[in-house]
C-alpha positions, 0 to 999 in steps of 0.5 A: 169736107173740101175747103174753099177759102174766102179772103186774102191769103195775106196774114194781115187780112185773114178772112173772117169766114170760110166756105166748105163744100162736101168732099163727095156727093157720090151717094146723091149722084147715084140716087139721082141717076137711078131715079131719073132712069126709073122715071124715064121708064115710067114715061115710056110705059105710060106712052106705050100702053095708053088704053084704047078709045073704047075704054074712055074712062080708063084712058082719061084716068091714065092720061091724068096719072101721066100728067101728074107723074110729069109734074112730080118728075119736074118737082123732083127735078127742082129738089135735085137742083137745090140739093146739088151744090150745098155749101156750109159757112164758118165764121172766125169771131176771134179774128174779128175781136183781134182786128176791130176794137169795140168802137170800130164795130158797126152799130146794129139796129134790132127790130122786134115786131108784135101785133096782138097782146092776146095772141102774143103775150107781152111777157113773151115779147119782153123776153125776146127784147131782153135777149137781143139787148143782152147780145155779147156786143158793145151795148152802145152799138145796140138799138132795139125797136119794138113795133107794136102793131096792136097799139097796146098800153099793156105791151107798153107797160111790159116794155117799161118794166123790161127797161128797168129789169134790163139794168140788172139782167144785162150785167148778170148775163155778161158777169156769169156768161149766161146762155140763153139770155131770154130770162124765161128760157134761162130760168126754165133751163136752170131751175135749180140755183147754183150751190153756194159752196160751188160759187157763192157769188153766182148763187146769191145773184141768181136767186136775187135776179130770179126773184126780180124776174118773177116779180116783174112777170107777175106784175105784167101777167096780172095787168094783162089778165085785167086787160088795162093798166091802172092809174097808179102805173100810168103815172109812172111814165109820160108815154101812157098819156098817148093812150088818152088819144087812142080810139082803137087799135086800128085808129090812133096816132103815132106813139113813139117813146124812147124807154132807154137812153139815146146817144150819151144819155147819163141815165141809160146805164145798168146797176154797174154804171155800163151803158145800156142799148137804146130801147124804143117803143113804136106804134105807127099811126093807123087810120081805118081808111088807110091800108097799113100793109101788115108786117111789111108796113111795120118794118118799113116804119121802123126802117125810117125811124131808126134811120133818123135816131141811130142809123146803124148800117146793119139791121136785124129783125126777129119775131116777137116769139123768137128770142136769141139763144146765142149771144154771139149770133151778132158777131157771127153776122158781122164777120160776113159783113166786115170780111175785107174781100167779100163782105162788101157784096153781102146784102143779108145773112139769114139764120135758120128758123128753129123752135124750142117747143117741138115734141120728140117726134115733131108731130106737125113736122114744124122743125124745117130740119130738111130745109135748114140742113139740106135745102138752104145750104143748096140755095146758098150754093146757087147764089144765096138763101131767100129771106124768111122774115125772122133771124135775119141781119140786113145791110141797111143799104140793100134793104132801102133799095140801093143796088150793089156796086163793086166800086163802092166799099163800105166805110164803117167809120161814117155810120152810126155817129151818135146824135149830139145835142139832140134830146130823146123828146125832140127826136120822138116828136121829130120822128113821129111823122116818119111813122104816119100812115100818109108818109108813104103816099107817092113814094117808093116805099113798099115798091123799091124801098123797104119791104115789098107790099101786096103779097102775103109773104113779103119776106121772100119777095123782098129777099128776091128783090135784094138779090136781083139788085146784085147783092149776095145773101149768106146762110149761116147755121151754127152748131149753137142755134142763133134764135129759137121760137114757137112752132104751131101746137095744133094741126089747124094752126100749122095748116093755116100757116102753110096756106098763107105761105104757099098761097103767097109764094104762088102769087109771086110765081104768077106775077111779074116778080116770078124768078124767071122774069124778074130775075132773068140775067140778074140771078143765076138760073139754078137760084131761079129754079131753087126759088121755084121749089118753094113758089110752086108749093101750092101747085102740088095740090092738083096732082097730089089730089089726083093721085090720092083719089083717082087710083083708089076709086078705080080700084073700087071699080076694078080697073087697073092703072098700073102694071101687073106685079108679074109684068117687068114694067112694075120694076121702075115704079117699085124702085121709085117708091122704094128708093125715093122713100129710103133716101128721104128717110136717110136724109131725115135721120141724118138731119137729127130726126127719128123714124116716127118723126119721118113718118109724121113728116110724110103725113103732114106732106100729104095733109099740107098738099091736099088742104093748105096748098089747095086753098092757097092755090085757089086763093091765089087764083082768085086774087089774080082774078081780082076777087080776094085781098091779102090778109095776114093771120097771126099764128097763136103763141099760147094754147089752152092747158089741155091742148098743150098736154095733147101736143106734148103727148103727140096726140093730133089736135082737131077740135074745131070745124074747118073746111080743111078738116072736112077735106082731110076726113073725106079723103081718109074715108074715101080711101078706106072704103075703096081699100075695103072694096078692093080687097073684097074684089081681090078675095072673091075673084080668083082670076084677079087673085092670080093675075093680081093687076091691082097690086100697086093700087092696093099698096097706094091705098093701103099706105094712104089708109095707114097714114090717115090712122090719127084721122080715123081715131079723131073721127070715131075713137077719141072722146077728148075735146081734140076729136073731130067735130061731129059735123065734120064727121057727118060731112066727110062720111057723106061726101066719101060715100057719094064719091064711091057711089058715083064711081060705081055707077 
């Protein structure tokens, strides 16, 4: 790899990070050139052999395929742009440590967001909280805020337990350099205690801390299962009195409690007398008559409250299921912000979204390996990655709407001054108004300040707005992953998640925030095109559905839409299919995947385009016309035992009725019927057999049948609870037979 040095060459000011680019991209350039030539030949073929007007049906199908191919070509061009200039970042944490003492490092405000204790169990939430409290960073510089949009006393109780456990967990982590620093993840990865003869001190501490954790976990889970906090526990902390005034989770006052110290609180120390990070619980005010703007509203409330309480210059936000798996991640991020030459222009540092519960072959294609290892480095090379809502370190100024200015240099000394002479209870009362549901009325919050409102993917839009204000974003993908979360464990969870993402992205594209409009002359054209790769996910549904349905139905009718296998024009089609898929497979394996994982990825690519993106696309159109409102769907973080078992065995989960499953099953059956009909025609008609005008249509149909094998198993062969519901099977058979009958009429 070739190296581009960032920072001064003066030895006194060595850079805190560097950027590297690949030495050569000849393989990608040859691939792109070959695909471009083949696509051009396909277009020439389509234009040269348009059927005569007398063949009206074939003519319109031909034109439809041509339009679909134009779209696929455009979208492939976007992927090529993104892959054209990848860059990779590396930090020098040793230089940071040598250059700055602990007292000179910037403070970090850490936001953890949760919304529902039944879908996001409190035990999981506190493991994330404890992992970020245990960062390898001066504890007095860390301030952890939990936003509980569920307004649950169960979550508050879990946080109270975590605040006590942190007094033994943090010194244990730092003394023995424990990784990861989520207690649950650590004890799962180290089920056997260290042998006393190897390290007697470690063995004794390990057993003691594990017992303390297991006892705490059992208390929290028992209370959560009961669904209420006992009166005995309520007497332990004044904060529980707040729930005497709570009408419901959607109708309550602001609840703000400082659980671990503030400033120089002498009680905020661990068992070894070392300071603990500040820990704050917040449930912002909610009233039925006021829109609360989902996660974006929660984040904005945290920004305001933290500004008054700790006012750290850097903000990290993580989802409640995404614990820190690398305690040095915070130092990596600080290297980018504090670099003497380029640090002042950095608006946010985005870590990849990675998951710990993926199966060997990633049955639902949740890993985002291609995105994290290929696409996001490409975005970084064009001006910076987008903000993906978790695992992101923000400069507070950029998040609060300030524009980047070359003249302004960050003075880290003026930030994070501890509050002197202000008690925690006084701050609690003072800050409650900042999280009230009317505070944002007639202000710029949700518009020019904080996270943007009005779109399901507020994170992507907020990141785009920050870049349009002149800030640079950084993508950092360390060898040791910074954060680990939980991927969906059922097909429906994955499809619903992608429906929200694709629909929200498309809403941005058709709004005034379209990168080509809002980003005009503000961000590079290549970055505008790179954003479009994601913002146009939903639009892929129409050409994909056309290609999945029309060639198969015309195969059933005996009408050819592709060149014969003996015709030279078949070569560009064959080369595009083979070369594109071969490159895709090679890229997938290079990113750490398997052949079976790549095949699963192809299946999910088809499933998402024909179901998730389809519903996301039309939801966006309806919203554009004013017929629907945004909704935020939380992905479940827990699953039933039998569902988890099937997931681990990589058996696709259907189990419930859904319009998405009806579409998938109908398309699978339609292609099966057409494949059988096409093969029957080929076998019985010798003239067709010799001329073979349907080779590509049969190949396409056969691939669609092969990729849908799990759907056929769910429809007809499986007997477990994860099979396709009988109502979906009946509907799919009827729709597929109706489509085939109409095609033959």
